[in-house]
N, C-alpha and C positions, 0 to 999 in steps of 0.2 A: 498424347503424351508419350515420349519415349522412355526407354528402360531406365537410365540413370536417374531421371528426374522422379519416377515413380519409386525407385529405391530410396531416394532422399525423403520424400514425404512419408514414405513407409517407416523410415528409422525415426523421423520426428513423431510419428504417431505412436510408436512403441515407447518413446520417451515419456509421453503422457499417459499410457495406460500402465507404466510401472513407476509412476511418479509417487514418491513416499515422501519426499522431504522438501517439495515445494520448490524444485529446481528448474522444472520444464519451462516456466515462464521466463526464466533467466536465459536458459538455453536458446529459446526462440528469439529473444531480443538480440543475442549476441551472434547466433549463426544462421538464422533464417534468412536475412536479407544478405549476409555476407557471402554464404555458400552458393545460394541461388543467384546472387549477382555475378559470380565467378563461373557458374555452369557454363555459359556458352564458350568461355575461353580456356576451359579445362577439358582434358580427355576422360573418357570414362573411368580409366584406371585411377587417375588422380582425384576424381569426385568419389570413387569407392573408398579411396584411403581416408578422404576427409569425413566421409560418414561413417568410417570405422573408429575415428578419433572422437566421435561424439559418445559420451558415456553418460550413465546416470549420476547427476550431480556435478558433471565437469565437462566442459567443451575445451577441445585444443584446436584453436583457429587463430591464425596470424593473418593480417592484411590490412585492408584499407578502412577507412571510416564507414559508419553503418550507412547503408542506403536502402530503406525498407522496400520490400517487395511481396505483395499480398497475392495469395490465390485462394481459391474455395477451400481447398483441403486444410491449408494452414490456419485460415480463419476459423474454421470448424474446430481444429484442434486447441485454438486459444480458448474458444468458449467452453469446451469440454474440461480443459484444464483449470479454469476459474471456478466451474461449478463444483469440480472436486475437491479444489483447495476450500471453498466456502463449506461444503459438508464436513470436511476435516476440522476446519476452525470451530464449528458448532460443537463438536464431539470434544475437542480440547480446550474449550473455553475455559473451564474451571479447572486448570491445571494445579493450582495451589492447593486445592483441597485433598489432592491425591498425595501430598507430601506426608511424611512420617509426623507423627505428634512432637517428636523431640524438635523438629525444625521449625514446625509451627509455633510451638510455645517459646522457641528462642526468638522468633520474629515479634510475637506477642510482648515479650519481656521489655521491648524497647518503647512500648506505648504506656501511657497513664492506665491505671488499672480500670477506670471507669469506661474508657475507650476499648479496652481488651474484652470487658463484659459485655459491651454492645455487639461484639461479633456473634454472640450466642443466637441472635435472630436470623443468621445468615442461611443455616440449613441444620439438619441433624447432626452433621459431621461436626460442626462447631458449637453445639448447644452447651456441652460441659466442658468444652476444651480449655477455657479461661481459668477454670479451677487447678488446672495442673501447672499454670506458670508459676514459678518460684520467685516472682519478682513482685513486691507491692508498692505501688506508687500513687498516693492519695493526696488530694488537696481539698480543703474544705470550702474553697469559694463558692461552690454551687449550691451550698446550703444557706448562704447568707442572703436572704431576700427581703422586700419589704414587709411580707405578711408573717415573718417569722422573726422572733427576738433573739438577740445574740446567745442568751441561755439556751433555748430551745435548739438553735443551730448547733451549739457545742454538745448537747447532749445527743443530737442525731448523728454527729459525726462519731461520736465515741461508740454508741451503738451500732453504727453502720460498720465501723472498724471492726468490733468484736465479731459480727456475724459473719463479715466477708471473710476474715481470717480463720474463722472455725471451718471453712470448707476447703481451705487451701492446703496443698502439698506442703511439706516444710520448706519455709522461706529462705531464699539464698541473699536477697537484697531487699531492703526496706528503705522507703522514701516517704516521710511524712512532713507535710507543711500545714500547719493549722494554728489556731488560737483558741485558748480554753482559760477559765477563771482557775483559782486554787484548787477546788474540787476536781476539776477536770483534769488540771496537770497531774495530780496524783493518780488518777485512774491511767492517764497516758503513760506516765513513768512506769507504773506497774506493769502495764501491757508491754512495754518496751521491754522490761526485765524478763517478762514470761518468753518472749520469743527470740531474745538476743543470743541464746546459745544455739548455734547451728548457722546464724546468719553471719554472711561475710563482709557484706557493706550495708552501714547504717547511716541514714541522713536524716536528722530531725531539726527543723526549722519552726520556731514559734514567731507570731507576730501579735504584738499588743498595743493598744491605743494608749496605755499609760505606762510608767515607769516600774509596775510592779515586778518583783523579781522572785523567782521560784526555785526552790532547793531541790537539786537531783542527787541523791545518795548513790555513792559510787558502786553499789551492790547492783543497780539496775543496768550498768553497763558492763558488768563483769562478764568477760566471754573468752573462752581460748579458740574461737573460730574467727573473731572479728578481724578482717584484714584492712578495711577502711572505716573511719569514724568521722562523721561530721556534726556538730552541735553549734546551732546558731539561735542566739536569743538572749532574753532576760534571764538567765540562768546561773546560779551559783551551785558549784559541784562541792559537795561536803563530803569527808571521810569519816566523820564521826570520831569515836574513841577507839576504834580497832587498831591492832598492831599490824602495820604493814611493811615492816622491815624485812626486805628481800622478797617480798611477794609480788609475782609476776601475774597481775590480774588481766593483762591483754599481751600476752606472749607472742601472738602471731600479727599484731598490728603493724602495717607499713605505712599507712597514710592516716594523719591526724590534723583535723581542722577544727579549731575551736573559736568561735566569736561570741564570747560570753561575758557574764559581768565578773566572776570571781572564781578563782582556781588556784590551789597550792600546786603550782606548776611542778616544783621539783619532785614532790611525792608522786605526782601523777606520771612523770616521765620515768621514775625509777621502775614502773611496772611495764614500760614498753620497751624491752631488749631489742626488737627488731626494726625499730621505727626507721624510715627512709625519708619520708617527707613530712615536714611539720609547718602548720601554718596556724599561729596563735594571735588572737587580738584580745587583750584583757582591759575591761572598763575600770574596775576597781583593783585597789591593791589589798585592801582589808574588809572584812564585814562582821557584822555582830555574831554571825554563826559560824564563823572561821574556828576550826579546832586548835590551830596554832598559826604563829606568825611565819611568815618567809624570809629567810636570811641569805639564801643562795639559790642559784639556778644552775643545775648541771645538765647540759644538754647530751642526748645519746650520741656515742661516739660512731653510730651507723648511719648517721644522718647524710644525706645526700642534697636536700634541699630545706632551707630553714627561712620562714618568714616569721619574725617576732615583732609584734606591736604593742606598745603600752599606750593606751589612751586614758590614762589617770587624770582627774581634775587638776588644774593648774595649783590650787591651794593645798593639795596633798604632798607633802614632803615625804618622800621615801628614800631610805637609805639601806643598800643591801652589800653585804660583805662581799660577795663574788658572783661572777658571771663566768661560768666555764663553757668555752667553745672548743673543746678537744675534740674536733669532728674532722679526722684527716681525709675522710671521702667526700667532703663538702663540694658541691658544683655551683650552688645558687644560695647567695646570701642576703637578707633584706632586714635591717635592724632598724626600729624606731623606738628609741629608747628615752623615757623620761626620768627614770630613777637615777639616782646618784650612786654609781657602783664604785666600792673602794678599789677592788682588783678585777681584772679580765684574764683570763687564763686562755691563750690561743695555741696554735700549733702550725705547722707548714701546710698550707693549703695547696696541694700541688694539682689538684684537679678543679680549682676553681675557675668557673667561666664568667659569672656576672655577679656584681656586689652593688648594693645601694644602702647607703648609711644615712641616718637620720637621728643623730644622737645629741640630745640636749647639752649646751655647754655648762653642765654642772661643775663644781670646782674640781671633784676627782675624775670626772669623765675627760676633762681636758688633759690630764696626765697620761692616760693610756690611748687616746684615739691614735697618735702617731704609731703606737706599738701595733694596733690593729691593722692599720694600712700597711706596715711591714709585711704583715701575715699574709696580705692579700695581693702582693705584689705581682702575682702570676696570673691575675685575672684579666680578661679580654674586655669586659665592659665594666665601667666604673662610673657611678652617680653619687656625687656628694651633695646633700642638700643644705640649705641655709644653715641650720643648726650645727652641722658638722663643720663647715666652713668657719663659723665662729668660734669652735673649738680649736682650730688651727690657728687663728691670727694671733692669740695671746703669747704664743711660745716666742722667746727671744730669738732662738736659733731652731728653724724648724728641720729635722732630719727627714727628709722625704725619701723613700726607698726608690730603687729603679724598677719601673712598671715596664719590664722587657716585653710582655705580650700584650700590652693594652693597645686596642685600636678603636676604642671610643670612649670618650670621657664627657660627662656632663655635670656641669657645675651650677648651683643655684646660689645666687649672691643677694644680699639685702642691698649692699652698695657694691659696685663693680671694684674689684681689687686686681689691678694689672699686675703688680709684682708677685703676688702669690700665684696667679696663672702662669706667668712666665717661668717662675720656679718650677712648677709642676711640669710644664712643657718640657723642660731640660731633661726631666728624668722620665720621659715617655718617647723613646726613639722610634717606635714604629706606629705612632698616633696617626690615625686616617681621618677621624671625624671628632670635631669639637663642638659641643653644645653649651651655650651660655645663656642662663635665664637670670635677668636682674628685676627683683620684685621692687626695689626703690623704697627708701626711706621717706621721701617727699613725694606727694601725690599733687596732681592737678597740672594745668597747663602753665602756671607760674614756673614752674621748675625748667621748663623748655626755654622760656624767655631769659631766664638767669643763666643758663648754660649757653645759649645762642650769643648773649651780647658779648661773652668774652671766649670766643672760639679756639684762641691760640695759647690760653693760660694752660699751663702744663698740668697743675692740679695732682700731683703725685706721680705722674708719669716719669719713669727715668729709663732712657735708653739701655737696653741690656748689653753687657760687655760683649757677648757671644749670643749667636743666633741658635736657637734650639735646633738639633739635628731634625726633629720631626717636621718642623716647618719647611725646610728646603728639600726634604726627601719623600715624606710620604702623607703629609696632610693634604687632603683633597676636599674636604668638605667643611665649612664652618658656618653654623647657624647661632645667631644673636637675638634673643627674644627679650623684649622690653628695653630696647634700645632707647635712651635718654639724651643723647647728643652732648653728653658732657666732655670737656677736654681729654679727659683720660681715657674715655671709651674712643673718641675720635682717633688719637694717637695709636692706640692700640690696633684699631682696625686698620689705619694707615700702614703699620708695621707689618700686620699679616699681609695684606695685598701687596705690598713691595717685596718681602722676602719670601713669599709662598711660591716656590719654583714650580710646583705641581699642583697648585690650588685650581680647583675646576668650578667650585661654587661658593659663593660668600652670600648668605642669606641675612637681610637685617629686617627685623621686625620691630618697628617703633611701637610706643606704648599707645594704648588705643585712644587716649585723649589727645594725642599729638595732632596739632592742626595740620591740614592739608599743605598750607604753604611752607610750613617747617619741614615736612616730609619732603616737599621738592627741594627745599635748600639742603637738606641732608643728602638727598641723592645727587645734586650738582656737585656738593663738595667732595664727595667720595668718588664719584665718576672721573673727577679730574685727577685723582691719584694715579701714579704711574704703577702698573701691575707688573710683578715678576714672572707672571705665568700668561702666555698667549691665549690659553684656552679657559682662562678665568672668566666666570659669568656673574656679575653682580646683580642681585635682586633684593629690592627694597620695598617694604610693605608698610 
């Protein structure tokens, strides 16, 4: 073997002797065959330059596709490198245990508490590490077994909770999901009150097999440190007879989610001056334990996201004086209102991006719904549900605002109303996506027969005097669910297909009980319509 080849193999061997980051194997794959293959066509000086370019962890070689060439020395070097890597991997196998306690506790905080407790059997390093985690996440499902009664399971969970928490560091986050009887709830609420100070996030969910409701006194959740609070279950929050005028009992709270039975919402929100996200679902308007009746609701001005849902029983007639939505920073709004509000106070929502309205057509609500739409005129996504549409229909002259930023509109109809839809489209110049969902007041296959027998009857359709600007310039997607093949629906669909110059997709979803042969007839009838856009694709399901 000549001198240049010995130098090359010596350089490769030096790489393996000094390998500390596992790059020698990569170097060999990339340069061994390449440099050796070019040896015969290279001068000694060129080869020495290539060898000098080979460094620990990097190789600077350019040339041709790999063509492996093996020799005894290089094969021995490969084996030595593999053995060295295996020994190094055995030493570094438990790298995670060498991390600081703060990092390990942060990792464990994303696991349920029972899972983090199970890590104590890994090694001495992990034996008491779970006690340093500042997050408590417990679910009582594991206690409910065939050989244990519900009362015993509830007692075990509360005892387990008290013992576990006694060994914890001060808690930062608490997440509890459990069920308990009246006595157990009192103990749970008392425990929540004892740990709430210092906790930044609290999630408490209850599950019951009956409709028994439990009372939570506000003192149990009084906290100056809470940033996020979530309560879910058959709970009534009561304020007793204490004077709360001007008292900020949750001054740091930014996120609030309440899915409960009863709450004097106006009083509760008055103590949350920093609230940004509010999600509330109320089941009852009144309760025998209520300290006073609710007359008005004032939403905090700091809100950025608001979801307010009323799920009162149909027989419960509720009238409130005022709903104040003076929230200028609002970006998301979802309202599901069943009460009859005498007045609504709104502002200019300059930052609004998405709005969903489900407002029952009570006598007073019908008067202010157009006013609310005017305040939401800068939204990009708008969803009007059936009840809201019914609020708009009785108006003799509907003053629709210009939705200058709207790009997606979804409308839910009980019965399709083409005139209202065309009027809305005239005020949405940049609309790109239109979604229509028709529930239908008549169900069954007979409705399709009735509409199919007179396919050319206008049935309320009137040709618009002018084409909405969005149809010819921006509208590219139309989705129609609950299509019933009424003459009014057919005429509207044909109108969009013919005038939609930039339309890309028209999706038609017939009612689930529509016979297959009628779907075929609908497909044939719509396919024969001349389309204004050459790239329009018609999909019928």
